[in-house]
DSSP file (Angstrom, degrees, kcal/mol; ACC not computed):
  #  RESIDUE AA STRUCTURE BP1 BP2  ACC     N-H-->O    O-->H-N    N-H-->O    O-->H-N    TCO  KAPPA ALPHA  PHI   PSI    X-CA   Y-CA   Z-CA
    1    1 A X              0   0    0      0, 0.0     2,-0.9     0, 0.0    32,-0.1   0.000 360.0 360.0 360.0 141.6   47.7  -64.4  226.5
    2    2 A X    >   -     0   0    0      1,-0.1     3,-0.7    30,-0.1     6,-0.3  -0.766 360.0-175.2 -87.6 107.4   46.4  -66.7  229.3
    3    3 A X  T 3  S+     0   0    0     -2,-0.9    -1,-0.1     1,-0.2     9,-0.1   0.330  76.7  69.2 -87.9   8.6   49.2  -69.2  230.0
    4    4 A X  T 3  S+     0   0    0     27,-0.1    -1,-0.2     4,-0.1     2,-0.1   0.622  82.6  87.1 -96.4 -15.6   47.1  -71.1  232.5
    5    5 A X  S <> S-     0   0    0     -3,-0.7     4,-2.7     1,-0.1     5,-0.2  -0.336  94.9-106.2 -75.0 165.0   44.8  -72.5  229.7
    6    6 A X  H  > S+     0   0    0      1,-0.2     4,-2.2     2,-0.2     5,-0.2   0.940 121.1  44.5 -60.6 -49.0   45.8  -75.7  227.9
    7    7 A X  H  > S+     0   0    0      1,-0.2     4,-2.5     2,-0.2    -1,-0.2   0.902 113.4  52.7 -62.5 -37.3   46.9  -73.9  224.7
    8    8 A X  H  > S+     0   0    0     -6,-0.3     4,-2.4     2,-0.2    -2,-0.2   0.903 108.9  48.4 -63.6 -41.6   48.7  -71.3  226.8
    9    9 A X  H  X S+     0   0    0     -4,-2.7     4,-2.5     2,-0.2     5,-0.2   0.903 110.8  52.1 -64.5 -40.3   50.7  -73.9  228.7
   10   10 A X  H  X S+     0   0    0     -4,-2.2     4,-3.0    -5,-0.2    -2,-0.2   0.937 111.1  46.4 -60.4 -46.9   51.5  -75.7  225.4
   11   11 A X  H  X S+     0   0    0     -4,-2.5     4,-3.1     1,-0.2     5,-0.3   0.908 111.5  52.4 -63.0 -41.8   52.9  -72.4  223.9
   12   12 A X  H  X S+     0   0    0     -4,-2.4     4,-2.1     2,-0.2    -1,-0.2   0.923 113.7  42.7 -60.4 -45.8   54.8  -71.7  227.1
   13   13 A X  H  X S+     0   0    0     -4,-2.5     4,-2.4     2,-0.2    -2,-0.2   0.933 115.8  48.8 -66.1 -46.5   56.5  -75.1  227.1
   14   14 A X  H  X S+     0   0    0     -4,-3.0     4,-2.8    -5,-0.2    -2,-0.2   0.928 112.5  47.6 -60.2 -46.5   57.1  -75.0  223.3
   15   15 A X  H  X S+     0   0    0     -4,-3.1     4,-2.8     1,-0.2     5,-0.2   0.920 111.6  50.0 -64.2 -43.7   58.6  -71.5  223.4
   16   16 A X  H  X S+     0   0    0     -4,-2.1     4,-2.1    -5,-0.3    -1,-0.2   0.916 113.3  46.4 -59.5 -43.4   60.9  -72.4  226.4
   17   17 A X  H  X S+     0   0    0     -4,-2.4     4,-2.6     2,-0.2    -2,-0.2   0.918 112.8  49.8 -64.6 -44.6   62.1  -75.5  224.6
   18   18 A X  H  X S+     0   0    0     -4,-2.8     4,-1.9     1,-0.2    -2,-0.2   0.934 111.7  47.4 -60.5 -48.1   62.7  -73.6  221.3
   19   19 A X  H  <>S+     0   0    0     -4,-2.8     5,-3.2     1,-0.2    -1,-0.2   0.895 113.6  47.7 -64.3 -39.8   64.6  -70.8  223.0
   20   20 A X  H ><5S+     0   0    0     -4,-2.1     3,-1.6    -5,-0.2    -1,-0.2   0.918 109.4  54.0 -64.9 -43.1   66.8  -73.3  224.9
   21   21 A X  H 3<5S+     0   0    0     -4,-2.6    -2,-0.2     1,-0.3    -1,-0.2   0.864 113.6  41.9 -59.4 -37.6   67.4  -75.4  221.8
   22   22 A X  T 3<5S-     0   0    0     -4,-1.9    -1,-0.3    -5,-0.2    -2,-0.2   0.218 113.2-118.0 -96.6  14.1   68.7  -72.3  219.9
   23   23 A X  T < 5 +     0   0    0     -3,-1.6     2,-0.6     1,-0.2    -3,-0.2   0.868  58.6 156.4  52.4  42.2   70.7  -71.0  222.9
   24   24 A X      < -     0   0    0     -5,-3.2    -1,-0.2    -6,-0.2     2,-0.1  -0.881  40.7-131.3 -99.6 117.7   68.6  -67.9  223.1
   25   25 A X        -     0   0    0     -2,-0.6     2,-0.4    -3,-0.1    -5,-0.0  -0.427  30.4-175.8 -67.4 141.0   68.6  -66.3  226.6
   26   26 A X        +     0   0    0     -2,-0.1     2,-0.1     2,-0.0    -2,-0.0  -0.977  29.7 168.8-146.0 131.4   65.2  -65.5  227.8
   27   27 A X        +     0   0    0     -2,-0.4     2,-0.5     2,-0.0    -2,-0.0  -0.602  32.8 156.2-130.6  67.8   63.9  -63.8  230.9
   28   28 A X        -     0   0    0     -2,-0.1     2,-1.8     8,-0.1     3,-0.2  -0.829  47.2-132.6-104.1 131.9   60.4  -63.3  229.9
   29   29 A X    > > +     0   0    0     -2,-0.5     5,-1.2     1,-0.2     3,-0.7  -0.639  29.8 180.0 -79.0  87.9   57.5  -62.9  232.3
   30   30 A X  G > 5S+     0   0    0     -2,-1.8     3,-0.8     1,-0.3    -1,-0.2   0.836  77.0  54.6 -63.1 -32.9   55.3  -65.5  230.6
   31   31 A X  G 3 5S+     0   0    0      1,-0.2    -1,-0.3    -3,-0.2   -28,-0.2   0.806 105.1  54.4 -71.1 -27.3   52.5  -65.0  233.1
   32   32 A X  G < 5S-     0   0    0     -3,-0.7    -1,-0.2   -30,-0.1    -2,-0.2   0.497 108.0-121.6 -86.6  -2.8   52.5  -61.3  232.5
   33   33 A X  T < 5 -     0   0    0     -3,-0.8    -3,-0.2    -4,-0.5    -2,-0.1   0.921  37.4-157.0  65.6  43.4   52.0  -61.5  228.7
   34   34 A X    >>< -     0   0    0     -5,-1.2     4,-1.4     1,-0.1     3,-0.9  -0.149  22.9-127.6 -54.6 142.2   55.2  -59.6  228.0
   35   35 A X  H 3> S+     0   0    0      1,-0.2     4,-2.2     2,-0.2     5,-0.2   0.805 111.4  65.1 -59.4 -27.5   55.4  -57.8  224.6
   36   36 A X  H 3> S+     0   0    0      1,-0.2     4,-2.6     2,-0.2    -1,-0.2   0.867  98.1  53.7 -62.7 -34.4   58.8  -59.7  224.4
   37   37 A X  H <> S+     0   0    0     -3,-0.9     4,-2.8     2,-0.2     5,-0.2   0.929 107.0  49.8 -65.3 -44.9   56.8  -62.9  224.3
   38   38 A X  H  X S+     0   0    0     -4,-1.4     4,-2.5     1,-0.2    -2,-0.2   0.909 112.7  47.9 -60.4 -41.1   54.7  -61.8  221.4
   39   39 A X  H  X S+     0   0    0     -4,-2.2     4,-2.8     2,-0.2    -2,-0.2   0.912 111.2  50.4 -65.1 -43.0   57.8  -60.7  219.5
   40   40 A X  H  X S+     0   0    0     -4,-2.6     4,-2.2     2,-0.2    -2,-0.2   0.909 112.4  47.0 -62.4 -42.3   59.5  -64.0  220.3
   41   41 A X  H  X S+     0   0    0     -4,-2.8     4,-2.4     2,-0.2    -2,-0.2   0.932 112.7  49.3 -64.8 -45.3   56.5  -66.0  219.0
   42   42 A X  H  X S+     0   0    0     -4,-2.5     4,-2.4    -5,-0.2    -2,-0.2   0.921 112.2  48.1 -60.2 -44.7   56.2  -63.8  215.9
   43   43 A X  H  X S+     0   0    0     -4,-2.8     4,-2.5     1,-0.2    -1,-0.2   0.889 110.6  51.6 -63.9 -39.2   59.9  -64.3  215.1
   44   44 A X  H  X S+     0   0    0     -4,-2.2     4,-2.3     2,-0.2    -1,-0.2   0.908 110.6  48.1 -63.8 -42.2   59.6  -68.1  215.7
   45   45 A X  H  X S+     0   0    0     -4,-2.4     4,-2.4     2,-0.2    -2,-0.2   0.921 112.3  48.9 -65.0 -43.9   56.7  -68.3  213.3
   46   46 A X  H  X S+     0   0    0     -4,-2.4     4,-2.5     1,-0.2    -2,-0.2   0.908 110.9  50.5 -62.7 -41.6   58.5  -66.2  210.7
   47   47 A X  H  X S+     0   0    0     -4,-2.5     4,-2.4     1,-0.2    -1,-0.2   0.913 110.6  49.1 -63.1 -42.3   61.6  -68.4  211.0
   48   48 A X  H  X S+     0   0    0     -4,-2.3     4,-2.2     2,-0.2    -1,-0.2   0.902 111.2  50.0 -64.1 -40.6   59.6  -71.5  210.6
   49   49 A X  H  X S+     0   0    0     -4,-2.4     4,-2.4     2,-0.2    -2,-0.2   0.916 111.0  49.0 -63.7 -42.8   57.8  -70.1  207.5
   50   50 A X  H  X S+     0   0    0     -4,-2.5     4,-2.3     2,-0.2    -2,-0.2   0.900 110.6  50.3 -64.2 -40.6   61.2  -69.1  205.9
   51   51 A X  H  X S+     0   0    0     -4,-2.4     4,-2.4     1,-0.2    -1,-0.2   0.905 110.8  50.1 -63.1 -40.7   62.6  -72.6  206.6
   52   52 A X  H  X S+     0   0    0     -4,-2.2     4,-2.2     2,-0.2    -2,-0.2   0.902 110.0  49.7 -64.5 -41.4   59.5  -74.2  205.0
   53   53 A X  H  X S+     0   0    0     -4,-2.4     4,-2.3     2,-0.2    -1,-0.2   0.914 111.3  49.2 -63.5 -42.4   59.9  -71.9  201.9
   54   54 A X  H  X S+     0   0    0     -4,-2.3     4,-2.6     2,-0.2    -2,-0.2   0.915 109.8  51.2 -64.4 -42.5   63.5  -72.8  201.6
   55   55 A X  H  X S+     0   0    0     -4,-2.4     4,-2.1     1,-0.2    -1,-0.2   0.900 110.0  50.8 -60.9 -39.7   62.8  -76.5  201.9
   56   56 A X  H  X S+     0   0    0     -4,-2.2     4,-2.1     2,-0.2    -2,-0.2   0.909 110.1  48.9 -63.5 -42.4   60.2  -76.2  199.2
   57   57 A X  H  X S+     0   0    0     -4,-2.3     4,-2.8     1,-0.2    -2,-0.2   0.904 109.3  52.8 -63.5 -40.9   62.6  -74.4  196.9
   58   58 A X  H  X S+     0   0    0     -4,-2.6     4,-2.5     1,-0.2    -1,-0.2   0.900 108.3  50.6 -62.7 -39.8   65.2  -77.1  197.5
   59   59 A X  H  X S+     0   0    0     -4,-2.1     4,-2.2     2,-0.2    -1,-0.2   0.919 111.2  48.3 -62.0 -43.4   62.7  -79.8  196.5
   60   60 A X  H  X S+     0   0    0     -4,-2.1     4,-2.8     2,-0.2     5,-0.2   0.925 111.1  50.5 -63.5 -44.5   61.9  -77.9  193.3
   61   61 A X  H  X S+     0   0    0     -4,-2.8     4,-2.9     1,-0.2     5,-0.2   0.933 110.4  49.6 -59.2 -46.8   65.6  -77.5  192.5
   62   62 A X  H  X S+     0   0    0     -4,-2.5     4,-2.1     1,-0.2    -1,-0.2   0.902 112.7  47.0 -61.2 -41.6   66.2  -81.2  193.0
   63   63 A X  H  X S+     0   0    0     -4,-2.2     4,-1.0     2,-0.2    -1,-0.2   0.918 113.6  47.5 -66.2 -42.9   63.3  -82.1  190.8
   64   64 A X  H  <>S+     0   0    0     -4,-2.8     5,-2.4     1,-0.2     3,-0.4   0.894 111.7  50.5 -67.1 -38.1   64.3  -79.7  188.1
   65   65 A X  H ><5S+     0   0    0     -4,-2.9     3,-1.7     1,-0.2    -1,-0.2   0.900 106.8  54.8 -63.7 -39.8   67.9  -80.9  188.2
   66   66 A X  H 3<5S+     0   0    0     -4,-2.1    -1,-0.2     1,-0.3    -2,-0.2   0.755 108.9  48.6 -66.4 -22.2   66.8  -84.5  187.9
   67   67 A X  T 3<5S-     0   0    0     -4,-1.0    -1,-0.3    -3,-0.4    -2,-0.2   0.229 117.5-115.5-100.7  12.7   64.9  -83.5  184.7
   68   68 A X  T < 5 +     0   0    0     -3,-1.7    -3,-0.2     1,-0.2    -2,-0.1   0.813  50.3 171.4  60.8  36.1   68.0  -81.7  183.3
   69   69 A X      < -     0   0    0     -5,-2.4    -1,-0.2     1,-0.1     2,-0.1  -0.471  44.2 -95.8 -68.3 148.3   66.5  -78.2  183.3
   70   70 A X     >  -     0   0    0      1,-0.1     4,-2.0    -2,-0.1     3,-0.4  -0.390  29.0-123.5 -63.9 144.0   69.1  -75.5  182.5
   71   71 A X  H  > S+     0   0    0      1,-0.2     4,-2.5     2,-0.2     5,-0.2   0.865 110.9  56.7 -58.3 -37.7   70.6  -74.0  185.7
   72   72 A X  H  > S+     0   0    0      1,-0.2     4,-2.1     2,-0.2    -1,-0.2   0.884 107.1  48.7 -62.4 -38.6   69.5  -70.5  184.5
   73   73 A X  H  > S+     0   0    0     -3,-0.4     4,-2.4     2,-0.2    -1,-0.2   0.892 110.3  50.8 -68.9 -39.6   65.9  -71.6  184.2
   74   74 A X  H  X S+     0   0    0     -4,-2.0     4,-2.6     2,-0.2     6,-0.4   0.913 110.3  50.4 -62.7 -42.1   66.0  -73.2  187.7
   75   75 A X  H  X S+     0   0    0     -4,-2.5     4,-2.3     1,-0.2     5,-0.2   0.907 111.1  48.8 -62.2 -41.9   67.4  -69.9  189.1
   76   76 A X  H  < S+     0   0    0     -4,-2.1    -2,-0.2     1,-0.2    -1,-0.2   0.913 114.8  44.2 -64.4 -43.4   64.6  -67.9  187.4
   77   77 A X  H  < S+     0   0    0     -4,-2.4    -2,-0.2     1,-0.2    -1,-0.2   0.904 124.4  32.2 -69.2 -42.4   61.9  -70.2  188.7
   78   78 A X  H  < S-     0   0    0     -4,-2.6    -2,-0.2    -5,-0.2    -1,-0.2   0.700  96.3-127.8 -92.7 -20.8   63.2  -70.5  192.3
   79   79 A X     <  +     0   0    0     -4,-2.3     2,-0.2     1,-0.3    -3,-0.1   0.524  65.8 132.0  82.1   4.2   64.8  -67.1  192.8
   80   80 A X        -     0   0    0     -6,-0.4    -1,-0.3    -5,-0.2    -2,-0.1  -0.542  60.6-108.5 -85.8 156.2   68.0  -68.8  193.9
   81   81 A X     >  -     0   0    0     -2,-0.2     4,-2.1     1,-0.1     5,-0.2  -0.393  25.5-112.7 -78.9 161.7   71.4  -67.8  192.6
   82   82 A X  H  > S+     0   0    0      1,-0.2     4,-2.6     2,-0.2     5,-0.2   0.876 119.3  55.5 -60.2 -37.3   73.3  -70.0  190.2
   83   83 A X  H  > S+     0   0    0      1,-0.2     4,-1.6     2,-0.2    -1,-0.2   0.913 107.1  48.9 -62.6 -42.4   75.9  -70.5  192.9
   84   84 A X  H  > S+     0   0    0      1,-0.2     4,-1.0     2,-0.2    -1,-0.2   0.899 112.3  48.5 -63.8 -40.0   73.3  -71.7  195.4
   85   85 A X  H >X S+     0   0    0     -4,-2.1     4,-1.4     1,-0.2     3,-0.6   0.900 107.7  54.5 -67.9 -40.3   71.9  -74.1  192.8
   86   86 A X  H 3< S+     0   0    0     -4,-2.6    -1,-0.2     1,-0.2    -2,-0.2   0.848 103.7  56.4 -62.7 -33.2   75.4  -75.5  192.0
   87   87 A X  H 3< S+     0   0    0     -4,-1.6    -1,-0.2     1,-0.2    -2,-0.2   0.810 106.3  50.9 -66.1 -29.2   75.9  -76.2  195.6
   88   88 A X  H <<        0   0    0     -4,-1.0    -1,-0.2    -3,-0.6    -2,-0.2   0.798 360.0 360.0 -77.9 -29.9   72.8  -78.4  195.6
   89   89 A X     <        0   0    0     -4,-1.4    -1,-0.2    -3,-0.1    -2,-0.1   0.504 360.0 360.0 -51.6 360.0   73.9  -80.4  192.5
């Protein structure tokens, strides 16, 4: 990846900020296009997707709870355990 282009600079800044925020040590040669960088970006994207999916499930659980759906049905629809749903109540 070309880190001198505008999108490349943005990704470089974003990744550095993300890694610092999560206390992840990094010694990546960003200019060299290290395979570690590609892995870090891929992992960050996967983590964001997983967080988004969980937030979506939480929204669904809250709506179903507000409409008094049975906990077992909420668990079946969302794939969450009964214990996880009870924590949300």
